[in-house]
C-alpha positions in Angstrom: -38.9 27.5 -46.8 -35.7 26.4 -48.3 -33.6 23.4 -47.1 -31.1 25.7 -45.6 -33.8 27.5 -43.7 -35.3 24.3 -42.5 -31.9 23.2 -41.1 -31.5 26.5 -39.3 -34.9 26.3 -37.7 -34.7 22.6 -36.8 -34.1 23.2 -33.0 -37.4 24.0 -31.4 -35.9 26.8 -29.2 -35.0 28.8 -32.3 -38.6 28.6 -33.7 -40.0 29.6 -30.3 -37.5 32.5 -29.9 -38.3 34.0 -33.4 -42.0 33.7 -32.7 -41.8 35.3 -29.3 -39.6 38.1 -30.7 -42.3 38.9 -33.3 -45.0 38.9 -30.7 -43.0 41.2 -28.4 -42.2 43.5 -31.3 -45.9 43.7 -32.2 -46.9 44.6 -28.6 -44.2 47.3 -28.5 -45.4 48.8 -31.7 -49.1 48.8 -30.7 -48.3 50.3 -27.3 -46.4 53.1 -28.9 -49.3 53.9 -31.2 -47.7 52.6 -34.4 -50.5 50.4 -35.7 -49.0 49.9 -39.1 -45.9 48.3 -37.8 -47.9 46.5 -35.2 -49.9 44.8 -37.9 -46.8 44.0 -39.9 -45.1 42.3 -36.9 -48.4 40.6 -35.9 -48.6 39.2 -39.4 -45.0 37.9 -39.0 -46.0 36.3 -35.8 -48.9 34.6 -37.6 -46.6 33.4 -40.3 -44.2 32.0 -37.7 -47.0 30.1 -36.0 -48.2 28.7 -39.3 -44.8 27.7 -40.7 -42.9 26.8 -37.6 -45.5 24.9 -35.6 -48.6 24.0 -37.7 -47.0 23.2 -41.1 -43.5 22.4 -40.0 -42.0 19.1 -41.0 -38.7 17.8 -39.7 -36.1 17.7 -42.4 -35.0 14.3 -43.4 -31.5 13.1 -42.4 -29.1 12.3 -45.1 -28.2 8.6 -44.9 -25.0 9.2 -46.8 -21.8 9.5 -44.7 
């Protein structure tokens, strides 16, 4: 994740919102019988969990004014 991405996803609510969106998208795809897109969106949900919650590190603050 780039520094710009890390700054955008710094608030916890954005990380939760993106993760929940991917999970809902996956459930909609699976319920409509589109297993390919269901797997893609479920993979995105897994990626979100890994990067946004397990592996996430708060970006350091610049000490320069």
